[in-house]
PDB file of N, CA, C and O in Angstrom:
ATOM      1  N   MET A   1       0.914  -1.076  -0.131  1.00  0.00           N
ATOM      2  CA  MET A   1       0.078  -0.143   0.058  1.00  0.00           C
ATOM      3  C   MET A   1       0.829   1.286  -0.043  1.00  0.00           C
ATOM      4  O   MET A   1       1.808   1.394   0.695  1.00  0.00           O
ATOM      5  N   SER A   2       0.532   2.306  -0.787  1.00  0.00           N
ATOM      6  CA  SER A   2       1.210   3.506  -0.888  1.00  0.00           C
ATOM      7  C   SER A   2       1.040   4.268   0.445  1.00  0.00           C
ATOM      8  O   SER A   2      -0.064   4.161   0.979  1.00  0.00           O
ATOM      9  N   TYR A   3       1.965   5.011   1.050  1.00  0.00           N
ATOM     10  CA  TYR A   3       2.094   5.760   2.234  1.00  0.00           C
ATOM     11  C   TYR A   3       1.093   6.799   1.829  1.00  0.00           C
ATOM     12  O   TYR A   3       0.434   7.260   2.760  1.00  0.00           O
ATOM     13  N   GLU A   4       0.821   7.308   0.510  1.00  0.00           N
ATOM     14  CA  GLU A   4      -0.090   8.346   0.247  1.00  0.00           C
ATOM     15  C   GLU A   4      -1.550   7.930   0.308  1.00  0.00           C
ATOM     16  O   GLU A   4      -2.460   8.756   0.238  1.00  0.00           O
ATOM     17  N   HIS A   5      -1.754   6.574   0.446  1.00  0.00           N
ATOM     18  CA  HIS A   5      -3.243   5.960   0.461  1.00  0.00           C
ATOM     19  C   HIS A   5      -3.888   6.499   1.441  1.00  0.00           C
ATOM     20  O   HIS A   5      -3.271   6.687   2.489  1.00  0.00           O
ATOM     21  N   GLU A   6      -5.311   6.887   1.340  1.00  0.00           N
ATOM     22  CA  GLU A   6      -6.169   7.442   2.360  1.00  0.00           C
ATOM     23  C   GLU A   6      -6.165   6.600   3.593  1.00  0.00           C
ATOM     24  O   GLU A   6      -6.228   7.209   4.660  1.00  0.00           O
ATOM     25  N   LYS A   7      -6.108   5.418   3.615  1.00  0.00           N
ATOM     26  CA  LYS A   7      -6.177   4.672   4.965  1.00  0.00           C
ATOM     27  C   LYS A   7      -4.701   4.529   5.646  1.00  0.00           C
ATOM     28  O   LYS A   7      -4.573   4.441   6.867  1.00  0.00           O
ATOM     29  N   MET A   8      -3.603   4.513   4.745  1.00  0.00           N
ATOM     30  CA  MET A   8      -2.353   4.912   5.187  1.00  0.00           C
ATOM     31  C   MET A   8      -2.363   6.096   6.061  1.00  0.00           C
ATOM     32  O   MET A   8      -2.159   6.067   7.275  1.00  0.00           O
ATOM     33  N   VAL A   9      -2.594   7.046   5.417  1.00  0.00           N
ATOM     34  CA  VAL A   9      -2.366   8.491   6.086  1.00  0.00           C
ATOM     35  C   VAL A   9      -3.300   8.463   7.362  1.00  0.00           C
ATOM     36  O   VAL A   9      -2.812   8.808   8.438  1.00  0.00           O
ATOM     37  N   SER A  10      -4.497   8.105   7.296  1.00  0.00           N
ATOM     38  CA  SER A  10      -5.526   8.209   8.491  1.00  0.00           C
ATOM     39  C   SER A  10      -4.786   7.267   9.575  1.00  0.00           C
ATOM     40  O   SER A  10      -4.771   7.688  10.731  1.00  0.00           O
ATOM     41  N   PHE A  11      -4.228   6.141   9.322  1.00  0.00           N
ATOM     42  CA  PHE A  11      -3.617   5.199  10.331  1.00  0.00           C
ATOM     43  C   PHE A  11      -2.508   6.096  10.983  1.00  0.00           C
ATOM     44  O   PHE A  11      -2.557   6.289  12.197  1.00  0.00           O
ATOM     45  N   LEU A  12      -1.469   6.675  10.194  1.00  0.00           N
ATOM     46  CA  LEU A  12      -0.289   7.309  10.585  1.00  0.00           C
ATOM     47  C   LEU A  12      -0.678   8.693  11.377  1.00  0.00           C
ATOM     48  O   LEU A  12       0.053   9.130  12.266  1.00  0.00           O
ATOM     49  N   GLN A  13      -1.715   9.250  11.035  1.00  0.00           N
ATOM     50  CA  GLN A  13      -1.969  10.405  11.841  1.00  0.00           C
ATOM     51  C   GLN A  13      -2.722   9.948  13.114  1.00  0.00           C
ATOM     52  O   GLN A  13      -2.679  10.727  14.066  1.00  0.00           O
ATOM     53  N   ASN A  14      -3.329   8.920  13.242  1.00  0.00           N
ATOM     54  CA  ASN A  14      -4.096   8.370  14.411  1.00  0.00           C
ATOM     55  C   ASN A  14      -2.889   7.940  15.411  1.00  0.00           C
ATOM     56  O   ASN A  14      -2.913   8.166  16.621  1.00  0.00           O
ATOM     57  N   TYR A  15      -2.004   7.395  14.840  1.00  0.00           N
ATOM     58  CA  TYR A  15      -0.909   6.704  15.546  1.00  0.00           C
ATOM     59  C   TYR A  15       0.315   7.555  16.080  1.00  0.00           C
ATOM     60  O   TYR A  15       0.906   7.293  17.128  1.00  0.00           O
ATOM     61  N   TYR A  16       0.634   8.635  15.211  1.00  0.00           N
ATOM     62  CA  TYR A  16       1.623   9.405  15.366  1.00  0.00           C
ATOM     63  C   TYR A  16       1.201  10.955  15.646  1.00  0.00           C
ATOM     64  O   TYR A  16       2.018  11.755  16.102  1.00  0.00           O
ATOM     65  N   GLY A  17       0.068  11.255  15.383  1.00  0.00           N
ATOM     66  CA  GLY A  17      -0.642  12.512  15.567  1.00  0.00           C
ATOM     67  C   GLY A  17      -0.438  13.385  14.309  1.00  0.00           C
ATOM     68  O   GLY A  17       0.148  12.947  13.319  1.00  0.00           O
ATOM     69  N   GLU A  18      -0.949  14.648  14.383  1.00  0.00           N
ATOM     70  CA  GLU A  18      -0.957  15.584  13.225  1.00  0.00           C
ATOM     71  C   GLU A  18       0.462  16.023  12.554  1.00  0.00           C
ATOM     72  O   GLU A  18       0.603  16.474  11.418  1.00  0.00           O
ATOM     73  N   ARG A  19       1.327  15.821  13.377  1.00  0.00           N
ATOM     74  CA  ARG A  19       2.838  16.212  12.942  1.00  0.00           C
ATOM     75  C   ARG A  19       3.302  15.392  11.932  1.00  0.00           C
ATOM     76  O   ARG A  19       4.209  15.739  11.175  1.00  0.00           O
ATOM     77  N   ILE A  20       2.675  14.211  11.866  1.00  0.00           N
ATOM     78  CA  ILE A  20       3.236  13.278  10.648  1.00  0.00           C
ATOM     79  C   ILE A  20       2.857  13.759   9.383  1.00  0.00           C
ATOM     80  O   ILE A  20       3.564  13.484   8.413  1.00  0.00           O
ATOM     81  N   LYS A  21       1.808  14.460   9.250  1.00  0.00           N
ATOM     82  CA  LYS A  21       1.421  14.955   7.942  1.00  0.00           C
ATOM     83  C   LYS A  21       2.420  15.686   7.042  1.00  0.00           C
ATOM     84  O   LYS A  21       2.492  15.626   5.814  1.00  0.00           O
ATOM     85  N   PHE A  22       3.252  16.457   7.977  1.00  0.00           N
ATOM     86  CA  PHE A  22       4.509  17.334   7.265  1.00  0.00           C
ATOM     87  C   PHE A  22       5.459  16.389   6.786  1.00  0.00           C
ATOM     88  O   PHE A  22       6.202  16.768   5.880  1.00  0.00           O
ATOM     89  N   PHE A  23       5.574  15.258   7.212  1.00  0.00           N
ATOM     90  CA  PHE A  23       6.764  14.326   6.699  1.00  0.00           C
ATOM     91  C   PHE A  23       6.462  13.142   5.806  1.00  0.00           C
ATOM     92  O   PHE A  23       7.312  12.373   5.358  1.00  0.00           O
ATOM     93  N   LEU A  24       5.076  13.077   5.586  1.00  0.00           N
ATOM     94  CA  LEU A  24       4.518  12.073   4.534  1.00  0.00           C
ATOM     95  C   LEU A  24       5.047  12.328   3.116  1.00  0.00           C
ATOM     96  O   LEU A  24       5.011  11.395   2.313  1.00  0.00           O
ATOM     97  N   LYS A  25       5.537  13.528   2.745  1.00  0.00           N
ATOM     98  CA  LYS A  25       6.028  13.781   1.616  1.00  0.00           C
ATOM     99  C   LYS A  25       7.364  13.113   1.407  1.00  0.00           C
ATOM    100  O   LYS A  25       7.729  12.812   0.270  1.00  0.00           O
ATOM    101  N   ASP A  26       8.123  12.867   2.501  1.00  0.00           N
ATOM    102  CA  ASP A  26       9.221  12.080   2.559  1.00  0.00           C
ATOM    103  C   ASP A  26       9.101  10.507   1.976  1.00  0.00           C
ATOM    104  O   ASP A  26       9.994   9.838   1.456  1.00  0.00           O
ATOM    105  N   LEU A  27       7.857  10.179   2.205  1.00  0.00           N
ATOM    106  CA  LEU A  27       7.275   8.567   1.926  1.00  0.00           C
ATOM    107  C   LEU A  27       6.628   8.498   0.657  1.00  0.00           C
ATOM    108  O   LEU A  27       6.222   7.386   0.321  1.00  0.00           O
ATOM    109  N   LYS A  28       6.433   9.535  -0.177  1.00  0.00           N
ATOM    110  CA  LYS A  28       5.683   9.492  -1.145  1.00  0.00           C
ATOM    111  C   LYS A  28       6.081   8.544  -2.106  1.00  0.00           C
ATOM    112  O   LYS A  28       5.108   8.077  -2.699  1.00  0.00           O
ATOM    113  N   ASP A  29       7.208   8.079  -2.485  1.00  0.00           N
ATOM    114  CA  ASP A  29       7.682   7.090  -3.404  1.00  0.00           C
ATOM    115  C   ASP A  29       7.866   5.708  -2.839  1.00  0.00           C
ATOM    116  O   ASP A  29       8.366   4.769  -3.459  1.00  0.00           O
ATOM    117  N   GLN A  30       7.395   5.668  -1.550  1.00  0.00           N
ATOM    118  CA  GLN A  30       7.788   4.341  -0.928  1.00  0.00           C
ATOM    119  C   GLN A  30       6.350   3.670  -0.808  1.00  0.00           C
ATOM    120  O   GLN A  30       5.301   4.310  -0.873  1.00  0.00           O
ATOM    121  N   MET A  31       6.446   2.228  -0.614  1.00  0.00           N
ATOM    122  CA  MET A  31       5.163   1.351  -0.308  1.00  0.00           C
ATOM    123  C   MET A  31       5.343   0.814   1.037  1.00  0.00           C
ATOM    124  O   MET A  31       6.490   0.733   1.478  1.00  0.00           O
ATOM    125  N   TYR A  32       4.360   0.443   1.735  1.00  0.00           N
ATOM    126  CA  TYR A  32       4.232  -0.123   2.954  1.00  0.00           C
ATOM    127  C   TYR A  32       4.107  -1.679   2.543  1.00  0.00           C
ATOM    128  O   TYR A  32       3.033  -2.094   2.108  1.00  0.00           O
ATOM    129  N   THR A  33       5.182  -2.503   2.680  1.00  0.00           N
ATOM    130  CA  THR A  33       5.057  -3.764   2.220  1.00  0.00           C
ATOM    131  C   THR A  33       5.622  -4.585   3.255  1.00  0.00           C
ATOM    132  O   THR A  33       6.635  -4.252   3.870  1.00  0.00           O
ATOM    133  N   LEU A  34       4.937  -5.738   3.478  1.00  0.00           N
ATOM    134  CA  LEU A  34       5.350  -6.436   4.523  1.00  0.00           C
ATOM    135  C   LEU A  34       5.921  -7.932   3.870  1.00  0.00           C
ATOM    136  O   LEU A  34       5.456  -8.481   2.872  1.00  0.00           O
ATOM    137  N   GLN A  35       6.929  -8.373   4.621  1.00  0.00           N
ATOM    138  CA  GLN A  35       7.551  -9.630   3.963  1.00  0.00           C
ATOM    139  C   GLN A  35       7.377 -10.652   5.148  1.00  0.00           C
ATOM    140  O   GLN A  35       7.166 -10.237   6.288  1.00  0.00           O
ATOM    141  N   GLU A  36       7.462 -11.907   4.879  1.00  0.00           N
ATOM    142  CA  GLU A  36       7.562 -13.152   5.774  1.00  0.00           C
ATOM    143  C   GLU A  36       8.774 -13.843   5.683  1.00  0.00           C
ATOM    144  O   GLU A  36       9.134 -14.101   4.535  1.00  0.00           O
ATOM    145  N   CYS A  37       9.484 -14.203   6.583  1.00  0.00           N
ATOM    146  CA  CYS A  37      10.683 -15.012   6.424  1.00  0.00           C
ATOM    147  C   CYS A  37       9.979 -16.444   6.406  1.00  0.00           C
ATOM    148  O   CYS A  37       9.035 -16.846   7.085  1.00  0.00           O
ATOM    149  N   ILE A  38      10.810 -17.162   5.309  1.00  0.00           N
ATOM    150  CA  ILE A  38      10.154 -18.556   4.852  1.00  0.00           C
ATOM    151  C   ILE A  38      10.749 -19.540   6.069  1.00  0.00           C
ATOM    152  O   ILE A  38      10.255 -20.646   6.290  1.00  0.00           O
ATOM    153  N   ASP A  39      11.757 -19.050   6.751  1.00  0.00           N
ATOM    154  CA  ASP A  39      12.325 -19.942   7.720  1.00  0.00           C
ATOM    155  C   ASP A  39      11.539 -20.072   9.231  1.00  0.00           C
ATOM    156  O   ASP A  39      11.219 -21.056   9.898  1.00  0.00           O
ATOM    157  N   CYS A  40      11.380 -18.562   9.452  1.00  0.00           N
ATOM    158  CA  CYS A  40      10.688 -18.706  10.899  1.00  0.00           C
ATOM    159  C   CYS A  40       9.397 -17.885  10.780  1.00  0.00           C
ATOM    160  O   CYS A  40       8.817 -17.687  11.847  1.00  0.00           O
ATOM    161  N   GLN A  41       8.844 -17.372   9.666  1.00  0.00           N
ATOM    162  CA  GLN A  41       7.593 -16.937   9.576  1.00  0.00           C
ATOM    163  C   GLN A  41       7.572 -15.498  10.485  1.00  0.00           C
ATOM    164  O   GLN A  41       6.501 -15.181  11.002  1.00  0.00           O
ATOM    165  N   THR A  42       8.594 -14.754  10.648  1.00  0.00           N
ATOM    166  CA  THR A  42       8.584 -13.621  11.161  1.00  0.00           C
ATOM    167  C   THR A  42       8.006 -12.474  10.005  1.00  0.00           C
ATOM    168  O   THR A  42       8.292 -12.360   8.813  1.00  0.00           O
ATOM    169  N   ILE A  43       7.300 -11.871  10.661  1.00  0.00           N
ATOM    170  CA  ILE A  43       6.693 -10.699   9.492  1.00  0.00           C
ATOM    171  C   ILE A  43       7.426  -9.389   9.948  1.00  0.00           C
ATOM    172  O   ILE A  43       7.569  -8.981  11.101  1.00  0.00           O
ATOM    173  N   PHE A  44       7.921  -8.740   8.598  1.00  0.00           N
ATOM    174  CA  PHE A  44       8.764  -7.597   8.945  1.00  0.00           C
ATOM    175  C   PHE A  44       8.393  -6.469   7.649  1.00  0.00           C
ATOM    176  O   PHE A  44       8.004  -6.790   6.526  1.00  0.00           O
ATOM    177  N   GLN A  45       8.587  -5.346   8.058  1.00  0.00           N
ATOM    178  CA  GLN A  45       8.469  -4.296   7.017  1.00  0.00           C
ATOM    179  C   GLN A  45       9.692  -4.330   6.152  1.00  0.00           C
ATOM    180  O   GLN A  45      10.810  -4.511   6.634  1.00  0.00           O
ATOM    181  N   GLU A  46       9.422  -4.113   4.562  1.00  0.00           N
ATOM    182  CA  GLU A  46      10.371  -4.086   3.770  1.00  0.00           C
ATOM    183  C   GLU A  46      11.214  -2.927   3.788  1.00  0.00           C
ATOM    184  O   GLU A  46      12.437  -3.029   3.694  1.00  0.00           O
ATOM    185  N   PHE A  47      10.591  -1.777   3.909  1.00  0.00           N
ATOM    186  CA  PHE A  47      11.169  -0.384   3.724  1.00  0.00           C
ATOM    187  C   PHE A  47      11.917  -0.260   5.085  1.00  0.00           C
ATOM    188  O   PHE A  47      11.417  -0.507   6.182  1.00  0.00           O
ATOM    189  N   ILE A  48      13.289   0.192   4.831  1.00  0.00           N
ATOM    190  CA  ILE A  48      13.887   0.389   6.264  1.00  0.00           C
ATOM    191  C   ILE A  48      14.143   2.028   6.025  1.00  0.00           C
ATOM    192  O   ILE A  48      14.706   2.388   4.991  1.00  0.00           O
ATOM    193  N   PRO A  49      13.731   2.950   6.966  1.00  0.00           N
ATOM    194  CA  PRO A  49      13.852   4.437   6.813  1.00  0.00           C
ATOM    195  C   PRO A  49      15.327   4.731   6.845  1.00  0.00           C
ATOM    196  O   PRO A  49      16.139   4.080   7.502  1.00  0.00           O
ATOM    197  N   THR A  50      15.608   5.766   6.081  1.00  0.00           N
ATOM    198  CA  THR A  50      17.113   6.344   6.236  1.00  0.00           C
ATOM    199  C   THR A  50      17.261   6.861   7.484  1.00  0.00           C
ATOM    200  O   THR A  50      16.276   6.999   8.209  1.00  0.00           O
ATOM    201  N   ASP A  51      18.606   7.236   7.918  1.00  0.00           N
ATOM    202  CA  ASP A  51      18.962   7.734   8.984  1.00  0.00           C
ATOM    203  C   ASP A  51      18.207   9.048   9.229  1.00  0.00           C
ATOM    204  O   ASP A  51      17.771   9.315  10.348  1.00  0.00           O
ATOM    205  N   GLU A  52      18.090   9.678   8.420  1.00  0.00           N
ATOM    206  CA  GLU A  52      17.528  11.175   8.326  1.00  0.00           C
ATOM    207  C   GLU A  52      16.140  11.091   8.648  1.00  0.00           C
ATOM    208  O   GLU A  52      15.615  11.769   9.531  1.00  0.00           O
ATOM    209  N   PHE A  53      15.537  10.245   7.921  1.00  0.00           N
ATOM    210  CA  PHE A  53      14.093  10.017   8.418  1.00  0.00           C
ATOM    211  C   PHE A  53      13.736   9.404   9.732  1.00  0.00           C
ATOM    212  O   PHE A  53      12.727   9.713  10.365  1.00  0.00           O
ATOM    213  N   SER A  54      14.598   8.541  10.096  1.00  0.00           N
ATOM    214  CA  SER A  54      14.375   7.787  11.450  1.00  0.00           C
ATOM    215  C   SER A  54      14.567   9.161  12.561  1.00  0.00           C
ATOM    216  O   SER A  54      13.896   9.426  13.559  1.00  0.00           O
ATOM    217  N   TYR A  55      15.668   9.851  12.005  1.00  0.00           N
ATOM    218  CA  TYR A  55      15.913  11.088  13.372  1.00  0.00           C
ATOM    219  C   TYR A  55      14.453  11.902  13.394  1.00  0.00           C
ATOM    220  O   TYR A  55      13.905  12.174  14.462  1.00  0.00           O
ATOM    221  N   LYS A  56      13.888  12.257  12.111  1.00  0.00           N
ATOM    222  CA  LYS A  56      12.802  13.097  12.170  1.00  0.00           C
ATOM    223  C   LYS A  56      11.739  12.340  12.834  1.00  0.00           C
ATOM    224  O   LYS A  56      11.201  12.940  13.764  1.00  0.00           O
ATOM    225  N   LEU A  57      11.275  11.067  12.554  1.00  0.00           N
ATOM    226  CA  LEU A  57      10.444  10.289  13.169  1.00  0.00           C
ATOM    227  C   LEU A  57      10.579  10.498  14.756  1.00  0.00           C
ATOM    228  O   LEU A  57       9.738  11.027  15.482  1.00  0.00           O
ATOM    229  N   TYR A  58      11.844   9.956  15.140  1.00  0.00           N
ATOM    230  CA  TYR A  58      11.922   9.827  16.597  1.00  0.00           C
ATOM    231  C   TYR A  58      12.244  11.078  17.370  1.00  0.00           C
ATOM    232  O   TYR A  58      12.106  11.070  18.593  1.00  0.00           O
ATOM    233  N   GLU A  59      12.679  12.185  16.720  1.00  0.00           N
ATOM    234  CA  GLU A  59      12.978  13.439  17.411  1.00  0.00           C
ATOM    235  C   GLU A  59      12.114  14.583  17.006  1.00  0.00           C
ATOM    236  O   GLU A  59      12.091  15.650  17.619  1.00  0.00           O
ATOM    237  N   GLU A  60      11.469  14.342  16.045  1.00  0.00           N
ATOM    238  CA  GLU A  60      10.539  15.492  15.700  1.00  0.00           C
ATOM    239  C   GLU A  60       9.011  15.292  15.701  1.00  0.00           C
ATOM    240  O   GLU A  60       8.239  16.212  15.968  1.00  0.00           O
ATOM    241  N   ILE A  61       8.625  14.079  15.398  1.00  0.00           N
ATOM    242  CA  ILE A  61       7.336  13.482  15.244  1.00  0.00           C
ATOM    243  C   ILE A  61       6.595  12.735  16.427  1.00  0.00           C
ATOM    244  O   ILE A  61       5.468  13.023  16.829  1.00  0.00           O
ATOM    245  N   ILE A  62       7.465  11.661  16.954  1.00  0.00           N
ATOM    246  CA  ILE A  62       7.007  11.169  18.053  1.00  0.00           C
ATOM    247  C   ILE A  62       7.092  11.846  19.321  1.00  0.00           C
ATOM    248  O   ILE A  62       8.204  12.279  19.622  1.00  0.00           O
ATOM    249  N   SER A  63       6.086  12.034  20.169  1.00  0.00           N
ATOM    250  CA  SER A  63       6.114  12.649  21.627  1.00  0.00           C
ATOM    251  C   SER A  63       6.613  11.767  22.493  1.00  0.00           C
ATOM    252  O   SER A  63       6.068  10.698  22.769  1.00  0.00           O
ATOM    253  N   PRO A  64       7.881  12.253  23.053  1.00  0.00           N
ATOM    254  CA  PRO A  64       8.330  11.406  24.167  1.00  0.00           C
ATOM    255  C   PRO A  64       7.305  11.033  25.394  1.00  0.00           C
ATOM    256  O   PRO A  64       7.257   9.957  25.990  1.00  0.00           O
ATOM    257  N   ASP A  65       6.584  12.071  25.594  1.00  0.00           N
ATOM    258  CA  ASP A  65       5.601  11.928  26.763  1.00  0.00           C
ATOM    259  C   ASP A  65       4.551  11.057  26.334  1.00  0.00           C
ATOM    260  O   ASP A  65       4.134  10.288  27.199  1.00  0.00           O
ATOM    261  N   LYS A  66       3.994  10.993  25.128  1.00  0.00           N
ATOM    262  CA  LYS A  66       3.019  10.029  24.836  1.00  0.00           C
ATOM    263  C   LYS A  66       3.674   8.742  24.527  1.00  0.00           C
ATOM    264  O   LYS A  66       2.975   7.749  24.730  1.00  0.00           O
ATOM    265  N   SER A  67       4.988   8.529  24.034  1.00  0.00           N
ATOM    266  CA  SER A  67       5.471   7.158  23.995  1.00  0.00           C
ATOM    267  C   SER A  67       5.680   6.518  25.399  1.00  0.00           C
ATOM    268  O   SER A  67       5.437   5.326  25.589  1.00  0.00           O
ATOM    269  N   LEU A  68       6.093   7.265  26.282  1.00  0.00           N
ATOM    270  CA  LEU A  68       6.276   6.830  27.739  1.00  0.00           C
ATOM    271  C   LEU A  68       4.814   6.422  28.049  1.00  0.00           C
ATOM    272  O   LEU A  68       4.677   5.239  28.360  1.00  0.00           O
ATOM    273  N   GLU A  69       3.810   7.108  28.024  1.00  0.00           N
ATOM    274  CA  GLU A  69       2.455   6.789  28.496  1.00  0.00           C
ATOM    275  C   GLU A  69       2.107   5.730  28.019  1.00  0.00           C
ATOM    276  O   GLU A  69       1.643   4.894  28.794  1.00  0.00           O
ATOM    277  N   LYS A  70       2.210   5.431  26.665  1.00  0.00           N
ATOM    278  CA  LYS A  70       1.839   4.094  25.997  1.00  0.00           C
ATOM    279  C   LYS A  70       2.495   2.944  26.744  1.00  0.00           C
ATOM    280  O   LYS A  70       1.881   1.952  27.136  1.00  0.00           O
ATOM    281  N   LYS A  71       3.889   3.176  26.919  1.00  0.00           N
ATOM    282  CA  LYS A  71       4.687   2.031  27.575  1.00  0.00           C
ATOM    283  C   LYS A  71       4.253   1.761  28.793  1.00  0.00           C
ATOM    284  O   LYS A  71       4.214   0.582  29.144  1.00  0.00           O
ATOM    285  N   LEU A  72       3.826   2.832  29.713  1.00  0.00           N
ATOM    286  CA  LEU A  72       3.380   2.577  31.114  1.00  0.00           C
ATOM    287  C   LEU A  72       1.973   2.105  31.203  1.00  0.00           C
ATOM    288  O   LEU A  72       1.532   1.707  32.282  1.00  0.00           O
ATOM    289  N   ASN A  73       1.240   2.128  30.121  1.00  0.00           N
ATOM    290  CA  ASN A  73      -0.374   1.735  30.227  1.00  0.00           C
ATOM    291  C   ASN A  73      -0.508   0.566  29.222  1.00  0.00           C
ATOM    292  O   ASN A  73      -1.599   0.183  28.798  1.00  0.00           O
ATOM    293  N   PHE A  74       0.688   0.026  28.871  1.00  0.00           N
ATOM    294  CA  PHE A  74       0.493  -1.366  27.950  1.00  0.00           C
ATOM    295  C   PHE A  74       0.001  -2.379  28.891  1.00  0.00           C
ATOM    296  O   PHE A  74       0.608  -2.823  29.865  1.00  0.00           O
ATOM    297  N   PRO A  75      -1.254  -2.710  28.453  1.00  0.00           N
ATOM    298  CA  PRO A  75      -1.869  -4.083  29.254  1.00  0.00           C
ATOM    299  C   PRO A  75      -0.996  -5.173  29.208  1.00  0.00           C
ATOM    300  O   PRO A  75      -0.227  -5.358  28.265  1.00  0.00           O
ATOM    301  N   VAL A  76      -1.083  -5.944  30.239  1.00  0.00           N
ATOM    302  CA  VAL A  76      -0.265  -7.077  30.485  1.00  0.00           C
ATOM    303  C   VAL A  76      -0.987  -8.341  29.636  1.00  0.00           C
ATOM    304  O   VAL A  76      -0.342  -9.357  29.378  1.00  0.00           O
ATOM    305  N   THR A  77      -2.048  -8.213  29.328  1.00  0.00           N
ATOM    306  CA  THR A  77      -2.851  -9.167  28.366  1.00  0.00           C
ATOM    307  C   THR A  77      -2.381  -9.076  27.050  1.00  0.00           C
ATOM    308  O   THR A  77      -2.551 -10.109  26.403  1.00  0.00           O
ATOM    309  N   ARG A  78      -1.779  -8.042  26.394  1.00  0.00           N
ATOM    310  CA  ARG A  78      -1.277  -7.870  25.323  1.00  0.00           C
ATOM    311  C   ARG A  78      -0.056  -8.879  25.261  1.00  0.00           C
ATOM    312  O   ARG A  78      -0.002  -9.713  24.358  1.00  0.00           O
ATOM    313  N   PHE A  79       0.908  -8.789  26.219  1.00  0.00           N
ATOM    314  CA  PHE A  79       2.160  -9.581  26.186  1.00  0.00           C
ATOM    315  C   PHE A  79       1.733 -11.129  26.164  1.00  0.00           C
ATOM    316  O   PHE A  79       2.389 -11.967  25.545  1.00  0.00           O
ATOM    317  N   ASN A  80       0.601 -11.426  26.879  1.00  0.00           N
ATOM    318  CA  ASN A  80       0.239 -12.903  26.816  1.00  0.00           C
ATOM    319  C   ASN A  80      -0.106 -13.241  25.432  1.00  0.00           C
ATOM    320  O   ASN A  80       0.287 -14.321  24.991  1.00  0.00           O
ATOM    321  N   ALA A  81      -0.802 -12.438  24.683  1.00  0.00           N
ATOM    322  CA  ALA A  81      -1.253 -12.603  23.325  1.00  0.00           C
ATOM    323  C   ALA A  81       0.050 -12.650  22.389  1.00  0.00           C
ATOM    324  O   ALA A  81       0.088 -13.444  21.449  1.00  0.00           O
ATOM    325  N   TYR A  82       1.077 -11.813  22.656  1.00  0.00           N
ATOM    326  CA  TYR A  82       2.445 -12.131  21.823  1.00  0.00           C
ATOM    327  C   TYR A  82       3.061 -13.327  22.180  1.00  0.00           C
ATOM    328  O   TYR A  82       3.564 -13.976  21.263  1.00  0.00           O
ATOM    329  N   PHE A  83       3.124 -13.718  23.217  1.00  0.00           N
ATOM    330  CA  PHE A  83       3.884 -15.207  23.621  1.00  0.00           C
ATOM    331  C   PHE A  83       3.048 -16.149  23.279  1.00  0.00           C
ATOM    332  O   PHE A  83       3.638 -17.214  23.098  1.00  0.00           O
ATOM    333  N   LYS A  84       1.765 -16.209  23.092  1.00  0.00           N
ATOM    334  CA  LYS A  84       0.981 -17.456  22.591  1.00  0.00           C
ATOM    335  C   LYS A  84       1.381 -17.574  21.192  1.00  0.00           C
ATOM    336  O   LYS A  84       1.413 -18.711  20.721  1.00  0.00           O
ATOM    337  N   ASN A  85       1.690 -16.586  20.458  1.00  0.00           N
ATOM    338  CA  ASN A  85       1.759 -16.584  19.110  1.00  0.00           C
ATOM    339  C   ASN A  85       3.213 -17.264  18.848  1.00  0.00           C
ATOM    340  O   ASN A  85       3.449 -17.707  17.724  1.00  0.00           O
ATOM    341  N   TRP A  86       4.097 -17.343  19.780  1.00  0.00           N
ATOM    342  CA  TRP A  86       5.508 -18.068  19.566  1.00  0.00           C
ATOM    343  C   TRP A  86       5.266 -19.417  19.605  1.00  0.00           C
ATOM    344  O   TRP A  86       6.194 -20.215  19.465  1.00  0.00           O
TER     345      TRP A  86
END
């Protein structure tokens, strides 16, 4: 799916907040593509952001306060779901 697709833009804005819309232009030529390892079935994102984009994402887009809040409020039941999949 293109990062410019309406559903992708909506997801990114919901997840990262309104600040992400100013950086979506950096992803305009990229596709959100998932791959699966044939050996272990791990699913991973094909596109690896550049150092420059990663810096923007972690230093300018992601709110440290909201990130910490998510970590502190992460429900233990979600960990159980992850472990059951292994």
